[in-house]
Backbone as CSV, one residue per row, in Angstrom:
resi,resn,N_x,N_y,N_z,CA_x,CA_y,CA_z,C_x,C_y,C_z
1,MET,183.914,252.065,-55.492,184.194,251.472,-54.178,185.021,252.439,-53.347
2,SER,184.598,252.723,-52.115,185.337,253.628,-51.243,186.603,252.962,-50.752
3,ARG,187.521,253.773,-50.241,188.779,253.229,-49.735,188.537,252.251,-48.602
4,ALA,187.520,252.507,-47.780,187.224,251.617,-46.655,186.749,250.255,-47.131
5,GLU,186.153,250.218,-48.337,185.633,248.958,-48.855,186.659,248.176,-49.646
6,GLN,187.790,248.783,-49.975,188.792,248.103,-50.774,189.506,247.031,-49.953
7,PRO,189.788,245.867,-50.575,190.485,244.797,-49.844,191.934,245.170,-49.596
8,PRO,192.560,244.576,-48.587,193.980,244.835,-48.313,194.838,244.469,-49.516
9,PRO,196.001,245.075,-49.681,196.891,244.761,-50.801,197.208,243.259,-50.856
10,GLY,197.154,242.705,-52.050,197.448,241.290,-52.227,196.242,240.386,-52.081
11,MET,195.081,240.931,-51.688,193.891,240.104,-51.483,192.778,240.428,-52.483
12,GLU,193.099,241.256,-53.487,192.076,241.677,-54.434,191.440,240.481,-55.155
13,ASP,192.244,239.501,-55.530,191.740,238.362,-56.309,191.697,237.071,-55.494
14,LEU,191.788,237.194,-54.178,191.794,236.007,-53.330,190.413,235.383,-53.273
15,GLU,190.323,234.100,-53.587,189.072,233.361,-53.514,189.184,232.300,-52.434
16,ILE,188.241,232.324,-51.497,188.243,231.376,-50.386,187.043,230.461,-50.536
17,PRO,187.229,229.134,-50.505,186.092,228.208,-50.608,185.041,228.508,-49.542
18,PHE,183.769,228.429,-49.948,182.686,228.764,-49.027,182.716,227.882,-47.784
19,GLU,183.043,226.591,-47.933,183.047,225.689,-46.792,184.081,226.116,-45.762
20,ARG,185.201,226.697,-46.215,186.205,227.178,-45.262,185.665,228.370,-44.482
21,VAL,184.957,229.250,-45.184,184.318,230.390,-44.512,183.270,229.889,-43.526
22,ALA,182.477,228.893,-43.963,181.420,228.348,-43.109,182.008,227.738,-41.838
23,LYS,183.096,227.012,-41.976,183.738,226.397,-40.812,184.221,227.458,-39.839
24,PHE,184.797,228.527,-40.369,185.263,229.624,-39.519,184.098,230.264,-38.772
25,VAL,182.999,230.540,-39.481,181.841,231.192,-38.849,181.244,230.297,-37.771
26,ARG,181.135,228.988,-38.053,180.572,228.070,-37.056,181.437,228.027,-35.805
27,GLN,182.757,227.990,-35.989,183.656,227.945,-34.830,183.611,229.254,-34.050
28,LEU,183.616,230.371,-34.776,183.560,231.678,-34.111,182.254,231.817,-33.333
29,SER,181.149,231.424,-33.943,179.858,231.495,-33.267,179.854,230.631,-32.017
30,HIS,180.411,229.433,-32.118,180.488,228.532,-30.960,181.279,229.168,-29.827
31,ASP,182.426,229.757,-30.144,183.285,230.350,-29.113,182.617,231.557,-28.458
32,VAL,181.996,232.409,-29.278,181.353,233.604,-28.718,180.149,233.215,-27.869
33,ARG,179.383,232.201,-28.312,178.226,231.761,-27.528,178.669,231.150,-26.198
34,ASN,179.811,230.478,-26.184,180.355,229.974,-24.919,180.663,231.121,-23.970
35,ASN,181.269,232.188,-24.511,181.581,233.357,-23.676,180.307,234.039,-23.181
36,LEU,179.304,234.114,-24.050,178.030,234.701,-23.630,177.375,233.858,-22.541
37,GLY,177.506,232.534,-22.662,176.969,231.658,-21.623,177.638,231.890,-20.287
38,SER,178.953,232.104,-20.302,179.680,232.393,-19.058,179.225,233.716,-18.466
39,MET,179.000,234.708,-19.331,178.514,236.003,-18.851,177.135,235.863,-18.215
40,ASP,176.292,235.035,-18.821,174.941,234.831,-18.290,174.997,234.176,-16.918
41,LEU,175.869,233.181,-16.766,176.016,232.522,-15.465,176.536,233.488,-14.411
42,GLN,177.480,234.330,-14.813,178.019,235.304,-13.867,176.951,236.303,-13.448
43,ALA,176.143,236.752,-14.417,175.070,237.693,-14.093,174.049,237.046,-13.160
44,ALA,173.763,235.758,-13.370,172.825,235.041,-12.505,173.375,234.945,-11.088
45,TYR,174.681,234.704,-10.980,175.310,234.607,-9.654,175.250,235.950,-8.924
46,VAL,175.556,237.031,-9.660,175.529,238.362,-9.042,174.111,238.684,-8.571
47,ALA,173.110,238.287,-9.365,171.722,238.562,-8.986,171.337,237.851,-7.692
48,GLU,171.992,236.735,-7.398,171.683,235.980,-6.184,172.313,236.583,-4.934
49,ILE,173.440,237.294,-5.103,174.159,237.765,-3.912,173.887,239.231,-3.575
50,ILE,173.215,239.954,-4.471,172.920,241.347,-4.165,171.488,241.460,-3.650
51,GLN,171.208,242.562,-2.993,169.901,242.777,-2.374,169.081,243.869,-3.058
52,ASP,169.765,244.707,-3.849,169.094,245.843,-4.450,168.127,245.371,-5.545
53,SER,166.840,245.653,-5.379,165.832,245.164,-6.332,165.993,245.812,-7.713
54,GLU,166.398,247.080,-7.721,166.584,247.753,-9.007,167.745,247.137,-9.788
55,ALA,168.834,246.815,-9.076,169.984,246.191,-9.725,169.627,244.795,-10.227
56,ILE,168.818,244.076,-9.461,168.390,242.733,-9.878,167.583,242.817,-11.167
57,GLU,166.716,243.830,-11.266,165.916,244.003,-12.466,166.794,244.314,-13.675
58,GLU,167.819,245.134,-13.476,168.732,245.455,-14.570,169.528,244.226,-15.000
59,LEU,169.877,243.393,-14.042,170.573,242.162,-14.379,169.666,241.214,-15.162
60,ARG,168.387,241.221,-14.842,167.439,240.406,-15.584,167.373,240.860,-17.041
61,LYS,167.366,242.174,-17.233,167.357,242.702,-18.600,168.644,242.336,-19.330
62,LEU,169.766,242.426,-18.597,171.057,242.078,-19.193,171.084,240.625,-19.630
63,ARG,170.536,239.739,-18.810,170.508,238.317,-19.180,169.625,238.093,-20.403
64,GLY,168.556,238.860,-20.503,167.713,238.761,-21.687,168.447,239.193,-22.946
65,MET,169.258,240.249,-22.835,170.048,240.715,-23.970,171.091,239.672,-24.370
66,ILE,171.693,239.033,-23.385,172.681,237.992,-23.659,172.029,236.815,-24.384
67,THR,170.852,236.429,-23.919,170.130,235.319,-24.553,169.775,235.648,-25.994
68,THR,169.324,236.887,-26.239,168.974,237.302,-27.599,170.185,237.245,-28.515
69,ALA,171.327,237.741,-28.020,172.555,237.732,-28.823,173.005,236.307,-29.126
70,ALA,172.901,235.422,-28.132,173.304,234.027,-28.331,172.418,233.343,-29.360
71,LYS,171.106,233.610,-29.315,170.189,233.009,-30.288,170.466,233.518,-31.694
72,ALA,170.817,234.820,-31.812,171.128,235.382,-33.128,172.367,234.710,-33.709
73,LEU,173.370,234.501,-32.879,174.581,233.823,-33.338,174.300,232.382,-33.725
74,GLN,173.446,231.733,-32.959,173.085,230.356,-33.268,172.382,230.271,-34.621
75,GLY,171.525,231.256,-34.904,170.832,231.284,-36.181,171.792,231.482,-37.345
76,ILE,172.770,232.367,-37.170,173.760,232.590,-38.226,174.582,231.330,-38.451
77,SER,174.995,230.685,-37.376,175.765,229.448,-37.492,174.977,228.376,-38.224
78,ARG,173.685,228.263,-37.922,172.837,227.272,-38.572,172.783,227.493,-40.077
79,ASN,172.777,228.758,-40.491,172.705,229.067,-41.918,173.957,228.661,-42.679
80,PHE,175.010,228.322,-41.967,176.254,227.885,-42.592,176.407,226.369,-42.551
81,GLN,175.371,225.665,-42.146,175.432,224.208,-42.085,174.581,223.603,-43.191
82,ALA,175.088,222.548,-43.789,174.298,221.850,-44.799,173.095,221.207,-44.114
83,PRO,171.871,221.488,-44.581,170.680,220.937,-43.920,170.617,219.422,-44.036
84,LYS,170.328,218.777,-42.917,170.180,217.321,-42.883,168.801,217.010,-42.301
85,PRO,167.815,216.870,-43.170,166.429,216.737,-42.701,166.134,215.409,-42.023
86,ASN,165.256,215.476,-41.034,164.698,214.297,-40.377,163.256,214.178,-40.872
87,LEU,163.034,213.340,-41.857,161.776,213.333,-42.585,160.661,212.617,-41.839
88,VAL,159.475,213.215,-41.919,158.259,212.579,-41.409,157.162,212.767,-42.444
89,SER,156.208,211.847,-42.471,155.108,211.925,-43.424,153.875,212.524,-42.751
90,LEU,153.236,213.467,-43.424,152.019,214.074,-42.886,151.196,214.650,-44.025
91,THR,149.967,215.045,-43.705,149.085,215.634,-44.707,149.539,217.058,-45.010
92,ALA,149.651,217.379,-46.295,150.119,218.711,-46.698,149.217,219.811,-46.144
93,ARG,147.915,219.547,-46.099,146.973,220.546,-45.569,147.265,220.861,-44.109
94,ILE,147.543,219.829,-43.329,147.851,220.035,-41.907,149.145,220.822,-41.753
95,LEU,150.141,220.515,-42.605,151.402,221.246,-42.575,151.162,222.738,-42.781
96,LEU,150.347,223.080,-43.777,150.111,224.499,-44.080,149.252,225.174,-43.028
97,GLU,148.275,224.464,-42.503,147.438,225.065,-41.463,148.239,225.323,-40.190
98,ASP,149.133,224.390,-39.862,149.995,224.582,-38.695,150.939,225.749,-38.928
99,PHE,151.498,225.837,-40.139,152.388,226.955,-40.453,151.646,228.285,-40.356
100,ARG,150.420,228.313,-40.826,149.628,229.536,-40.756,149.472,229.997,-39.310
101,GLU,149.187,229.080,-38.420,149.030,229.435,-37.010,150.332,229.962,-36.424
102,ARG,151.430,229.289,-36.751,152.727,229.734,-36.225,153.101,231.110,-36.771
103,LEU,152.847,231.320,-38.047,153.189,232.601,-38.660,152.448,233.737,-37.986
104,GLU,151.172,233.552,-37.713,150.380,234.592,-37.067,150.922,234.940,-35.687
105,LYS,151.481,233.941,-34.998,152.014,234.179,-33.653,153.369,234.878,-33.685
106,GLN,154.162,234.616,-34.719,155.524,235.132,-34.752,155.632,236.531,-35.347
107,LEU,154.715,236.895,-36.216,154.831,238.176,-36.892,154.204,239.296,-36.069
108,PRO,154.741,240.502,-36.194,154.214,241.624,-35.408,152.805,242.001,-35.844
109,ALA,152.085,242.642,-34.944,150.708,243.034,-35.235,150.660,244.105,-36.323
110,GLU,151.637,245.030,-36.297,151.681,246.112,-37.282,152.370,245.600,-38.546
111,ARG,151.598,245.091,-39.460,152.125,244.532,-40.714,150.995,244.500,-41.734
112,PRO,151.343,244.330,-42.999,150.273,244.215,-44.001,149.410,242.990,-43.732
113,PRO,148.134,243.038,-44.067,147.282,241.866,-43.874,147.693,240.732,-44.805
114,ILE,147.412,239.505,-44.383,147.711,238.323,-45.181,146.408,237.601,-45.481
115,GLU,146.177,237.337,-46.752,145.001,236.574,-47.168,145.447,235.171,-47.555
116,TRP,144.794,234.173,-46.977,145.166,232.777,-47.198,144.123,232.063,-48.054
117,GLU,144.622,231.153,-48.878,143.754,230.218,-49.594,144.462,228.869,-49.605
118,ILE,143.963,227.938,-48.808,144.552,226.605,-48.731,143.614,225.642,-49.451
119,ALA,143.937,225.352,-50.708,143.104,224.481,-51.545,143.741,223.099,-51.603
120,LEU,143.705,222.401,-50.479,144.343,221.097,-50.366,143.358,220.079,-49.820
121,GLY,143.573,218.829,-50.195,142.746,217.747,-49.681,143.527,216.898,-48.703
122,GLU,143.685,215.622,-49.042,144.377,214.692,-48.153,145.738,214.267,-48.722
123,GLU,146.306,215.070,-49.608,147.615,214.748,-50.162,148.656,214.722,-49.040
124,THR,149.616,213.814,-49.147,150.643,213.691,-48.111,151.991,214.158,-48.639
125,ILE,152.847,214.502,-47.693,154.171,215.015,-48.022,155.151,214.495,-46.984
126,CYS,156.393,214.304,-47.370,157.423,213.785,-46.467,158.505,214.849,-46.319
127,VAL,158.564,215.483,-45.152,159.468,216.621,-44.953,159.988,216.655,-43.519
128,ASP,161.003,217.470,-43.315,161.406,217.867,-41.971,160.566,219.097,-41.638
129,ILE,159.629,218.955,-40.736,158.639,220.002,-40.485,159.286,221.327,-40.077
130,GLU,160.199,221.287,-39.124,160.803,222.525,-38.634,161.621,223.210,-39.715
131,MET,162.322,222.425,-40.537,163.105,223.022,-41.620,162.202,223.711,-42.633
132,ILE,161.118,223.033,-43.011,160.200,223.618,-43.994,159.528,224.857,-43.420
133,PHE,159.156,224.814,-42.152,158.595,226.005,-41.520,159.593,227.163,-41.601
134,GLY,160.870,226.870,-41.345,161.891,227.914,-41.399,162.035,228.505,-42.790
135,ALA,162.010,227.641,-43.811,162.144,228.121,-45.183,160.936,228.976,-45.581
136,LEU,159.729,228.512,-45.249,158.525,229.282,-45.570,158.486,230.602,-44.804
137,LEU,158.928,230.566,-43.560,158.950,231.781,-42.753,159.889,232.816,-43.356
138,GLU,161.031,232.374,-43.871,161.973,233.305,-44.496,161.339,233.959,-45.721
139,CYS,160.643,233.181,-46.529,159.960,233.747,-47.702,158.899,234.756,-47.282
140,CYS,158.162,234.452,-46.231,157.121,235.366,-45.741,157.721,236.639,-45.158
141,ARG,158.808,236.494,-44.438,159.462,237.677,-43.867,159.961,238.608,-44.965
142,ASN,160.528,238.027,-46.015,160.967,238.852,-47.133,159.795,239.603,-47.750
143,ALA,158.689,238.882,-47.956,157.505,239.508,-48.542,156.996,240.646,-47.666
144,LEU,156.934,240.428,-46.376,156.431,241.448,-45.457,157.372,242.649,-45.378
145,HIS,158.668,242.381,-45.494,159.647,243.462,-45.379,159.618,244.381,-46.600
146,PHE,159.504,243.797,-47.790,159.612,244.586,-49.013,158.253,244.965,-49.617
147,HIS,157.168,244.442,-49.051,155.834,244.710,-49.576,155.545,246.202,-49.593
148,GLU,154.938,246.667,-50.685,154.617,248.083,-50.841,153.106,248.301,-50.737
149,GLY,152.727,249.425,-50.180,151.312,249.786,-50.135,150.551,249.063,-49.042
150,THR,149.247,249.088,-49.168,148.366,248.532,-48.138,147.607,247.295,-48.596
151,GLU,147.792,246.894,-49.836,147.137,245.683,-50.323,147.633,244.466,-49.545
152,PRO,146.786,243.480,-49.322,147.227,242.298,-48.571,148.223,241.456,-49.351
153,ILE,149.055,240.725,-48.616,149.890,239.695,-49.208,149.019,238.449,-49.340
154,ARG,149.039,237.836,-50.493,148.187,236.677,-50.743,149.032,235.403,-50.784
155,ILE,148.631,234.446,-49.970,149.314,233.155,-49.916,148.317,232.077,-50.327
156,LYS,148.691,231.320,-51.335,147.820,230.254,-51.831,148.591,228.938,-51.840
157,ALA,147.989,227.897,-51.291,148.589,226.564,-51.274,147.701,225.615,-52.062
158,PHE,148.294,224.905,-53.000,147.547,223.968,-53.834,148.511,222.918,-54.377
159,CYS,147.992,221.953,-55.089,148.808,220.892,-55.675,148.810,221.020,-57.190
160,ALA,149.963,220.772,-57.793,150.082,220.830,-59.251,151.271,219.994,-59.683
161,ALA,151.068,219.138,-60.673,152.131,218.331,-61.275,152.913,217.528,-60.235
162,GLY,152.174,216.951,-59.277,152.816,216.120,-58.278,153.551,216.872,-57.191
163,ASN,153.308,218.183,-57.093,153.982,219.011,-56.097,152.987,219.761,-55.218
164,LEU,153.397,219.994,-53.984,152.740,220.989,-53.153,153.302,222.342,-53.581
165,VAL,152.421,223.274,-53.870,152.843,224.605,-54.302,152.334,225.635,-53.293
166,VAL,153.238,226.497,-52.848,152.858,227.608,-51.979,153.280,228.890,-52.677
167,GLU,152.296,229.693,-53.063,152.575,230.941,-53.782,152.316,232.145,-52.886
168,LEU,153.267,233.066,-52.878,153.116,234.329,-52.167,153.118,235.442,-53.200
169,LYS,152.097,236.279,-53.167,152.019,237.419,-54.072,152.036,238.701,-53.248
170,GLU,152.989,239.556,-53.578,153.130,240.823,-52.856,153.194,241.972,-53.847
171,THR,152.846,243.159,-53.396,152.961,244.352,-54.217,154.399,244.855,-54.176
172,ARG,155.019,244.908,-55.346,156.415,245.348,-55.417,156.688,245.898,-56.806
173,SER,156.984,247.184,-56.899,157.124,247.834,-58.194,158.440,247.506,-58.884
174,THR,159.515,247.377,-58.129,160.827,247.105,-58.719,161.585,246.086,-57.879
175,VAL,162.578,245.453,-58.501,163.507,244.577,-57.790,164.917,245.047,-58.115
176,GLU,165.772,245.114,-57.095,167.098,245.695,-57.275,168.152,244.668,-57.677
177,ILE,167.926,243.397,-57.339,168.883,242.345,-57.656,168.210,241.386,-58.628
178,PRO,168.906,240.936,-59.688,168.291,240.004,-60.644,167.678,238.795,-59.949
179,LEU,166.449,238.442,-60.342,165.722,237.364,-59.679,166.468,236.032,-59.740
180,GLU,167.183,235.785,-60.822,167.854,234.487,-60.974,168.962,234.267,-59.955
181,SER,169.403,235.328,-59.296,170.461,235.172,-58.294,169.926,235.080,-56.863
182,TRP,168.613,235.271,-56.686,168.042,235.273,-55.339,168.218,233.912,-54.683
183,GLY,168.818,233.921,-53.515,168.997,232.700,-52.748,170.106,231.808,-53.261
184,LYS,170.743,232.181,-54.362,171.805,231.350,-54.931,173.183,231.723,-54.411
185,GLU,173.322,232.972,-53.982,174.609,233.447,-53.490,174.436,234.003,-52.078
186,PRO,175.315,233.612,-51.140,175.231,234.189,-49.791,175.745,235.621,-49.775
187,PHE,175.375,236.359,-48.747,175.841,237.728,-48.500,175.331,238.733,-49.528
188,SER,174.267,238.392,-50.257,173.683,239.311,-51.225,172.306,239.700,-50.724
189,THR,172.146,240.952,-50.332,170.877,241.397,-49.766,170.707,242.891,-49.954
190,THR,169.459,243.331,-50.036,169.145,244.762,-50.038,168.419,245.145,-48.757
191,ARG,168.234,244.175,-47.871,167.559,244.455,-46.603,168.539,245.100,-45.639
192,ARG,168.181,246.246,-45.135,169.055,246.954,-44.198,169.245,246.117,-42.936
193,GLY,170.502,245.881,-42.577,170.805,245.078,-41.404,170.786,243.583,-41.678
194,GLY,170.508,243.191,-42.926,170.467,241.773,-43.269,171.855,241.234,-43.581
195,TYR,171.986,239.920,-43.540,173.264,239.274,-43.815,173.277,238.560,-45.172
196,GLY,172.152,238.434,-45.809,172.114,237.724,-47.073,172.286,236.228,-46.914
197,LEU,171.786,235.687,-45.808,171.935,234.258,-45.524,170.599,233.530,-45.395
198,GLY,169.553,234.239,-45.008,168.277,233.583,-44.733,167.695,232.895,-45.950
199,LEU,167.574,233.619,-47.053,167.012,233.033,-48.267,167.962,231.995,-48.850
200,PHE,169.263,232.235,-48.714,170.263,231.275,-49.182,170.074,229.928,-48.492
201,TYR,169.870,229.949,-47.180,169.673,228.704,-46.436,168.300,228.109,-46.746
202,ALA,167.292,228.946,-46.924,165.951,228.450,-47.259,165.972,227.675,-48.571
203,VAL,166.707,228.189,-49.552,166.820,227.497,-50.842,167.484,226.137,-50.669
204,GLN,168.517,226.079,-49.837,169.180,224.795,-49.587,168.208,223.796,-48.950
205,ILE,167.404,224.265,-48.014,166.422,223.390,-47.358,165.444,222.831,-48.382
206,LEU,164.915,223.694,-49.220,163.930,223.251,-50.204,164.553,222.286,-51.208
207,GLU,165.768,222.567,-51.627,166.416,221.704,-52.613,166.752,220.334,-52.041
208,VAL,167.165,220.266,-50.769,167.489,218.967,-50.184,166.224,218.129,-50.004
209,HIS,165.054,218.774,-50.018,163.770,218.065,-49.976,163.270,217.714,-51.382
210,GLY,164.045,218.051,-52.399,163.620,217.776,-53.762,162.753,218.858,-54.363
211,GLY,162.638,219.988,-53.667,161.812,221.085,-54.139,162.640,222.276,-54.570
212,GLY,162.054,223.448,-54.487,162.764,224.647,-54.886,161.887,225.873,-54.738
213,VAL,162.404,226.993,-55.198,161.661,228.247,-55.148,161.984,229.055,-56.396
214,GLN,160.947,229.638,-56.978,161.122,230.494,-58.138,160.468,231.851,-57.860
215,PHE,161.018,232.873,-58.525,160.501,234.227,-58.356,160.131,234.799,-59.718
216,ALA,159.046,235.534,-59.766,158.611,236.178,-61.002,158.092,237.574,-60.674
217,HIS,158.562,238.564,-61.431,158.139,239.943,-61.196,157.384,240.472,-62.402
218,ASP,156.200,241.000,-62.156,155.378,241.614,-63.186,155.405,243.122,-62.947
219,ALA,156.226,243.815,-63.728,156.403,245.252,-63.520,155.125,246.034,-63.793
220,LYS,154.328,245.604,-64.781,153.102,246.321,-65.107,152.102,246.257,-63.969
221,ARG,152.001,245.090,-63.357,151.057,244.928,-62.247,151.712,245.201,-60.897
222,ALA,153.021,245.475,-60.897,153.770,245.712,-59.656,153.563,244.566,-58.674
223,THR,153.738,243.346,-59.183,153.514,242.157,-58.370,154.734,241.241,-58.409
224,LEU,155.158,240.801,-57.247,156.222,239.808,-57.150,155.604,238.514,-56.634
225,THR,155.854,237.427,-57.348,155.340,236.121,-56.959,156.488,235.225,-56.535
226,THR,156.389,234.678,-55.338,157.346,233.686,-54.842,156.634,232.343,-54.858
227,ARG,157.195,231.381,-55.580,156.536,230.088,-55.768,157.428,228.989,-55.189
228,VAL,156.996,228.428,-54.070,157.715,227.336,-53.401,157.085,226.013,-53.820
229,THR,157.901,225.047,-54.197,157.392,223.722,-54.567,158.082,222.636,-53.742
230,LEU,157.302,221.629,-53.378,157.807,220.461,-52.664,157.099,219.236,-53.216
231,PRO,157.840,218.160,-53.493,157.195,216.979,-54.077,156.242,216.304,-53.097
232,LEU,155.087,215.921,-53.606,154.141,215.165,-52.806,154.605,213.722,-52.664
233,GLN,154.141,213.078,-51.627,154.497,211.670,-51.406,153.638,210.800,-52.320
234,THR,154.265,209.852,-52.973,153.559,208.941,-53.849,153.503,207.558,-53.219
235,SER,152.785,206.660,-53.839,152.665,205.303,-53.299,153.995,204.585,-53.329
236,GLU,154.931,205.010,-54.217,156.237,204.384,-54.283,157.213,204.966,-53.284
237,SER,156.859,206.130,-52.685,157.797,206.823,-51.777,157.989,206.028,-50.494
């Protein structure tokens, strides 16, 4: 550990409850977003009183940057909140087909190809749609970020043992962090510029729905499998 990474004297063994850290981050994010909102309003006012078209265009870009920063802070704050789903019942096939459409719109054009197989009938599921979309999107983003080579990422959705199963298979020769810790601890990431919060929050979302996520790496085949499960709705549900 470099000197810059060493904790201040007296704090080497200090343990702070995660909820206290979460409360601090949520409050800090709220305060900074308020300040960004004030900056945006001020920029809008300046754009109304000046006449220079070039300056107005630069102010428009500035407001866009402010909005992007505010949304990023909002996303970080959300990852520190315990998920409270608003459940609705729908067909699992429709859920996956809708997610597929959204994923295609959100991901950049320059990316590995994705091959889909949705082997679902009329099974129903009870979930918070936006939360589940967020959790699945995080798993897909991880796969796209770390995927090696030009082989497609394969996503298969099917039912097994009373669960909706969504499997992602990507080409990956090695993993740097033990699989059993993935998504279990915040601030643990190998993604450059990442915070180690996205998968952590995705796991919480899946678990509060009664589901989960497992990872398996086959070094011989250089394949990483991400397996998301969510319980199907039964007649007793």
